[in-house]
Steps between C-alpha positions, in 0.01 A plus 500: 500500500599467140841383381611760243705470191374148416588535136404241230630473139305304237549467128195501272418150372638330814314334786656573841446414877605762749517439876474719802597411855278683735565620856269698737616832631566338838746248336262202515388314197143517365334155432389563146290181500257690730476792260150562355657699217846551341517727209788598275430790271688709237390848407643804311558678826417480872230747445336304219131414545527188280746214480675376179456150651432323833592146625293373792558240769350194328777497237779566752712242691567549869818333644780533758533364852278778627265515205618855425633464142262573217582409139312663229473381144489765229427382156598657175137546424463715820728765350434450124310826460738709715775720349859439623581739784504545873179438704403523868460160676327422823435183704218511752375243742195466730527298812235506789335801330813708480614598155870581478712620219789256518725600211540779250744572231550526127392253237734530202346361181762456219459438135623171363572379152304189591174692572 
């Protein structure tokens, strides 16, 4: 079950780290250290067939007492070619062969005078 309205704001030219605390639909916590894949993607819309950029598990940090918090670094270079605006974001995880959309929301990319 995806947590909805997980909105993120980023200014062009900045590096950020965003974090998501994940919970299973039954209220338990997924152990993300056992995930074979975790992927954070940003696309024009939910129906888009290509992503603007994707960050995968090797560059993420897993933390929390239950290993259910994922921190995702997004570099200024990841969004350098994108126009300012609102994009669809999605976080997916695969554990024990089950792929689950864990979070969805809007990725707001803002112009910056430091870009």
